[in-house]
Backbone as a chain_set.jsonl record, in Angstrom:
{"seq": "XXXXXXXXXXXXXXXXXXXXXXXXXXXXXXXXXXXXXXXXXXXXXXXXXXXXXXXXXXXXXXXXXXXXXXXXXXXXXXXXXXXXXXXXXXXXXXXXXXXXXXXX", "coords": {"N": [[-7.117, -9.329, 14.714], [-3.978, -7.676, 14.523], [-2.05, -5.721, 12.066], [1.133, -5.857, 11.278], [3.708, -3.602, 10.303], [6.33, -4.141, 10.388], [7.012, -7.092, 10.156], [8.91, -9.532, 8.447], [8.248, -10.466, 5.183], [8.712, -13.157, 4.044], [8.913, -14.791, 6.821], [6.104, -14.551, 7.469], [4.719, -16.087, 5.558], [5.558, -18.312, 5.667], [4.614, -22.004, 6.279], [3.095, -23.384, 9.221], [4.212, -26.386, 9.738], [3.201, -28.313, 11.894], [0.695, -27.199, 12.257], [-0.402, -27.259, 10.049], [-1.83, -29.823, 8.114], [-1.381, -30.761, 5.699], [1.191, -29.782, 4.986], [3.895, -30.288, 3.114], [6.365, -32.841, 3.821], [8.227, -34.191, 2.589], [9.832, -32.688, 1.217], [9.204, -32.418, -1.469], [8.802, -30.152, -4.288], [6.722, -27.193, -4.295], [5.197, -27.038, -6.496], [4.992, -29.803, -7.071], [3.865, -30.942, -4.948], [1.226, -29.14, -5.012], [0.252, -30.644, -7.256], [-0.028, -33.015, -6.426], [-1.848, -32.846, -4.244], [-4.088, -31.838, -5.208], [-4.397, -29.277, -5.371], [-3.958, -25.656, -6.114], [-1.174, -23.828, -7.336], [0.341, -21.026, -5.777], [1.919, -18.103, -6.057], [3.479, -15.789, -4.074], [4.298, -12.307, -4.051], [7.43, -10.845, -2.932], [7.076, -7.996, -1.283], [7.513, -7.101, 0.949], [9.272, -4.468, 1.355], [8.262, -2.524, -0.025], [5.913, -2.228, 1.036], [6.639, -1.555, 3.567], [8.034, 0.903, 3.073], [6.21, 2.377, 1.965], [4.351, 2.757, 4.342], [6.139, 4.147, 5.978], [6.527, 6.521, 4.581], [3.386, 7.247, 5.023], [3.575, 7.563, 7.551], [5.114, 9.647, 7.828], [3.98, 11.825, 6.816], [2.395, 15.244, 6.606], [-0.146, 16.155, 9.304], [-3.436, 16.439, 8.876], [-4.797, 19.497, 8.316], [-7.322, 19.936, 9.85], [-8.801, 22.453, 10.397], [-8.521, 24.161, 7.846], [-9.362, 22.645, 6.138], [-11.729, 22.483, 6.405], [-12.874, 24.785, 6.342], [-12.072, 25.26, 3.907], [-13.842, 23.774, 2.622], [-16.538, 24.698, 3.443], [-16.359, 27.009, 2.048], [-16.357, 26.451, -0.509], [-19.009, 25.062, -0.563], [-20.558, 27.471, -0.312], [-20.143, 28.736, -2.473], [-17.985, 30.474, -2.743], [-15.635, 29.884, -3.14], [-13.114, 30.342, -5.489], [-11.019, 29.766, -8.101], [-8.469, 30.586, -10.069], [-7.842, 29.915, -13.868], [-5.042, 29.813, -14.1], [-3.748, 29.641, -11.609], [-4.736, 27.072, -11.224], [-3.097, 25.705, -13.418], [-0.747, 26.285, -12.257], [-0.105, 25.115, -9.852], [-0.478, 22.486, -10.566], [1.849, 22.113, -12.293], [3.433, 22.435, -10.422], [3.145, 20.692, -9.035], [3.687, 18.415, -10.547], [6.646, 19.064, -11.28], [7.833, 18.497, -8.869], [7.293, 15.669, -8.127], [8.497, 14.251, -10.128], [6.788, 13.828, -12.187], [5.375, 11.622, -12.407], [2.869, 9.534, -11.785], [1.541, 9.062, -8.825]], "CA": [[-5.918, -9.362, 14.123], [-3.299, -6.407, 14.078], [-0.844, -6.1, 10.866], [2.585, -5.214, 11.704], [4.595, -3.528, 8.923], [7.586, -4.636, 10.466], [6.865, -8.204, 9.763], [9.16, -9.636, 7.336], [7.235, -11.339, 4.223], [9.185, -14.606, 4.285], [8.643, -15.25, 8.209], [4.568, -14.466, 7.473], [4.382, -16.668, 4.431], [6.016, -19.96, 6.237], [3.667, -22.561, 6.739], [3.586, -24.197, 9.9], [3.815, -27.914, 9.739], [2.641, -28.578, 13.316], [-0.759, -26.72, 12.329], [-0.898, -27.715, 8.455], [-1.898, -31.307, 7.903], [-1.268, -30.88, 4.3], [2.263, -29.42, 4.534], [4.712, -31.223, 2.702], [7.328, -33.196, 4.74], [9.101, -35.159, 1.936], [11.358, -32.729, 0.514], [8.519, -31.909, -2.801], [8.731, -28.707, -4.266], [5.579, -26.427, -4.11], [4.378, -27.87, -7.789], [4.667, -31.281, -6.885], [2.949, -30.745, -3.657], [-0.034, -28.817, -5.441], [-0.156, -31.343, -8.102], [-0.326, -34.174, -5.408], [-2.777, -32.568, -3.25], [-5.003, -31.421, -5.957], [-4.678, -27.714, -5.092], [-3.458, -24.712, -7.129], [-0.002, -23.268, -6.852], [0.048, -19.592, -5.527], [2.814, -17.48, -5.724], [3.491, -14.012, -3.669], [5.571, -11.424, -4.174], [8.22, -10.357, -1.634], [6.649, -6.536, -1.633], [7.277, -6.266, 2.272], [10.151, -3.436, 1.668], [7.537, -1.423, -0.559], [5.017, -2.003, 2.312], [7.2, -0.653, 4.759], [8.444, 2.263, 2.792], [4.544, 3.322, 2.039], [3.997, 2.978, 5.8], [7.15, 5.228, 6.252], [5.796, 7.576, 4.001], [2.689, 7.558, 5.721], [3.965, 7.983, 8.975], [6.255, 11.033, 7.756], [2.876, 12.709, 6.109], [1.993, 16.064, 7.867], [-1.076, 15.993, 9.936], [-4.075, 17.209, 7.906], [-5.097, 20.374, 8.872], [-9.008, 19.936, 9.648], [-9.481, 23.53, 10.361], [-8.242, 24.704, 7.12], [-10.07, 21.773, 5.396], [-13.318, 22.563, 7.107], [-12.917, 26.132, 6.217], [-12.562, 25.471, 2.317], [-15.173, 23.081, 2.067], [-17.476, 25.85, 3.388], [-16.16, 28.121, 0.876], [-16.967, 25.669, -2.032], [-20.64, 25.115, -0.375], [-21.142, 28.486, -0.231], [-19.835, 28.994, -3.906], [-16.943, 31.64, -2.743], [-14.236, 29.485, -3.458], [-12.485, 30.641, -6.966], [-9.502, 29.712, -8.476], [-8.203, 31.022, -11.556], [-7.056, 28.916, -14.514], [-3.556, 29.922, -13.986], [-3.434, 29.009, -10.346], [-4.593, 25.521, -11.32], [-2.064, 24.833, -14.251], [0.684, 26.827, -11.665], [-0.317, 23.866, -8.546], [-0.258, 21.181, -11.462], [3.305, 22.163, -13.033], [4.529, 22.553, -9.414], [2.894, 19.14, -8.53], [4.266, 17.538, -11.278], [7.971, 19.21, -11.071], [7.948, 17.977, -7.233], [7.112, 14.303, -8.082], [8.892, 14.076, -10.94], [6.042, 13.674, -13.298], [4.863, 10.221, -11.875], [1.271, 9.504, -10.975], [1.631, 8.466, -7.542]], "C": [[-4.992, -8.18, 13.986], [-2.114, -6.963, 13.208], [0.105, -5.549, 11.231], [3.561, -4.864, 10.607], [5.928, -4.023, 8.858], [7.839, -6.231, 10.456], [7.382, -8.885, 8.715], [7.972, -10.721, 6.171], [7.369, -12.778, 4.558], [8.574, -15.257, 5.752], [6.77, -15.404, 7.967], [4.077, -15.594, 6.446], [4.66, -18.179, 4.806], [5.052, -20.49, 6.538], [3.967, -23.467, 8.089], [3.177, -25.401, 10.175], [3.105, -28.385, 10.784], [1.235, -28.202, 13.078], [-1.491, -27.301, 10.818], [-0.828, -29.179, 8.174], [-1.015, -31.641, 6.774], [0.514, -30.388, 3.848], [2.971, -30.294, 4.217], [6.207, -31.455, 3.643], [8.47, -33.834, 3.893], [10.084, -34.384, 1.2], [10.584, -32.279, -1.126], [8.57, -30.553, -2.761], [7.359, -28.545, -4.613], [4.531, -26.918, -5.518], [3.894, -28.913, -7.627], [3.573, -31.574, -5.98], [1.634, -30.491, -4.077], [-0.499, -29.699, -6.187], [-0.828, -32.476, -7.402], [-2.092, -34.353, -4.725], [-4.124, -32.02, -4.169], [-5.254, -29.776, -6.189], [-4.001, -26.804, -6.307], [-2.279, -24.145, -6.422], [-0.152, -21.403, -6.986], [1.645, -19.22, -5.358], [2.858, -15.878, -5.258], [4.836, -13.532, -3.626], [5.891, -11.172, -3.018], [8.189, -8.937, -1.567], [6.618, -6.199, -0.051], [8.015, -4.707, 2.292], [9.253, -2.473, 1.117], [6.467, -1.273, 0.513], [5.591, -1.049, 3.619], [7.904, 0.788, 4.548], [6.935, 3.2, 2.701], [4.39, 3.58, 3.686], [4.885, 4.233, 6.255], [6.483, 6.854, 5.808], [4.66, 8.373, 4.622], [2.494, 8.353, 7.006], [4.613, 9.566, 8.855], [4.911, 12.217, 7.121], [2.587, 13.835, 7.033], [0.846, 15.629, 8.131], [-2.068, 16.877, 8.673], [-4.731, 18.145, 8.962], [-6.721, 20.683, 8.823], [-9.357, 21.549, 9.677], [-9.517, 24.283, 9.131], [-9.12, 24.048, 5.869], [-11.703, 22.119, 5.427], [-13.524, 23.964, 6.338], [-12.853, 26.164, 4.331], [-13.801, 24.592, 1.599], [-16.544, 24.063, 2.235], [-17.808, 26.867, 2.6], [-16.83, 27.542, -0.289], [-18.453, 25.595, -1.91], [-21.129, 25.868, -0.629], [-21.097, 29.182, -1.585], [-19.124, 30.149, -3.825], [-15.785, 31.15, -3.224], [-13.508, 29.967, -5.102], [-11.4, 30.569, -7.06], [-9.382, 30.097, -9.972], [-7.248, 29.971, -12.276], [-5.493, 28.583, -14.282], [-2.959, 29.329, -12.714], [-3.276, 27.489, -10.634], [-3.471, 24.947, -12.122], [-0.563, 25.209, -13.208], [1.021, 25.674, -10.894], [0.017, 22.666, -9.729], [1.086, 21.012, -11.967], [3.959, 21.765, -11.757], [4.509, 21.22, -8.857], [3.653, 18.078, -9.411], [6.117, 17.616, -11.5], [8.307, 18.236, -9.845], [8.366, 16.76, -7.349], [7.671, 13.582, -9.086], [8.149, 13.106, -12.467], [5.389, 12.375, -13.151], [3.719, 10.335, -11.239], [1.635, 8.849, -9.752], [0.384, 8.411, -6.896]], "O": [[-5.382, -7.508, 13.031], [-1.449, -7.991, 13.338], [-0.133, -4.408, 11.629], [4.186, -5.756, 10.033], [6.586, -4.288, 7.852], [8.971, -6.592, 10.78], [6.565, -9.046, 7.808], [7.107, -11.515, 6.543], [6.54, -13.481, 5.135], [7.789, -16.203, 5.692], [6.24, -16.447, 8.35], [2.919, -15.979, 6.606], [4.043, -19.111, 4.289], [4.256, -19.775, 7.146], [4.951, -24.207, 8.096], [2.101, -25.663, 10.713], [2.135, -29.037, 10.398], [0.431, -28.89, 13.708], [-2.651, -27.634, 10.577], [0.276, -29.698, 8.009], [-0.141, -32.508, 6.775], [1.007, -30.568, 2.735], [2.9, -31.308, 4.912], [6.946, -30.558, 4.049], [9.573, -34.007, 4.412], [11.02, -34.927, 0.614], [11.355, -31.823, -1.97], [8.46, -29.828, -1.773], [6.737, -29.466, -5.142], [3.315, -27.093, -5.443], [2.724, -29.213, -7.866], [2.594, -32.287, -6.202], [0.765, -31.294, -3.74], [-1.715, -29.853, -6.07], [-1.963, -32.861, -7.683], [-2.973, -35.213, -4.684], [-5.177, -31.837, -3.557], [-6.05, -29.22, -6.945], [-3.58, -27.333, -7.335], [-2.255, -23.97, -5.204], [-0.583, -20.729, -7.922], [2.445, -19.877, -4.692], [2.389, -14.947, -5.913], [5.941, -13.995, -3.344], [5.102, -11.18, -2.074], [9.286, -8.424, -1.787], [5.921, -5.27, 0.358], [7.562, -3.823, 3.02], [9.319, -1.395, 1.707], [6.165, -0.128, 0.851], [5.079, -0.178, 4.322], [8.244, 1.586, 5.421], [6.667, 4.297, 3.19], [4.323, 4.737, 4.103], [4.38, 5.199, 6.827], [6.139, 7.851, 6.443], [4.661, 9.591, 4.799], [1.748, 9.255, 7.388], [4.54, 10.436, 9.723], [5.148, 13.424, 7.075], [2.507, 13.555, 8.228], [0.457, 14.709, 7.412], [-1.64, 17.672, 7.836], [-5.108, 17.82, 10.088], [-7.279, 21.433, 8.022], [-10.255, 21.898, 8.912], [-10.422, 25.116, 9.07], [-9.494, 24.676, 4.879], [-12.573, 21.982, 4.567], [-14.563, 24.052, 5.683], [-13.487, 26.958, 3.635], [-14.411, 24.692, 0.535], [-17.414, 24.171, 1.37], [-18.869, 27.459, 2.399], [-17.726, 28.096, -0.926], [-19.177, 25.943, -2.843], [-22.203, 25.691, -1.203], [-21.883, 30.092, -1.848], [-19.396, 31.005, -4.667], [-14.937, 31.897, -3.712], [-14.055, 29.15, -5.843], [-10.625, 31.154, -6.302], [-10.212, 29.861, -10.85], [-6.306, 29.356, -11.776], [-4.913, 27.497, -14.28], [-1.921, 28.668, -12.692], [-2.279, 26.79, -10.451], [-2.892, 23.927, -11.751], [0.487, 24.58, -13.338], [2.123, 25.14, -11.027], [0.993, 21.958, -9.481], [1.527, 19.87, -12.098], [4.875, 20.943, -11.765], [5.468, 20.65, -8.336], [4.137, 17.041, -8.957], [6.808, 16.637, -11.785], [9.046, 17.263, -9.996], [9.471, 16.427, -6.92], [7.479, 12.366, -9.113], [8.58, 12.289, -13.28], [4.7, 12.121, -14.139], [3.517, 11.086, -10.285], [2.19, 7.774, -9.975], [0.292, 7.92, -5.771]]}, "num_chains": 1, "name": "protein.A"}
């Protein structure tokens, strides 16, 4: 099964009465239908917009530079990767300044 990020949440959540014998055809509300059928009422949020935005962010992210990552991993393994406290603090401050201070 393939998940399509462009599918609207409301379309994906609509039951197909032809395939769902318990689907309400009497115009009852979901709560009434759940009470009659002994089921549990579940409400799903419509966060398709958020999912689509995250998918766009992931698609726009720069590719991983595997050569650079591998070189850094090797330096860490060999004990040759040294970063000063000032460099760590500067990178943390820069990251907070560009992200607005939010934990994403």
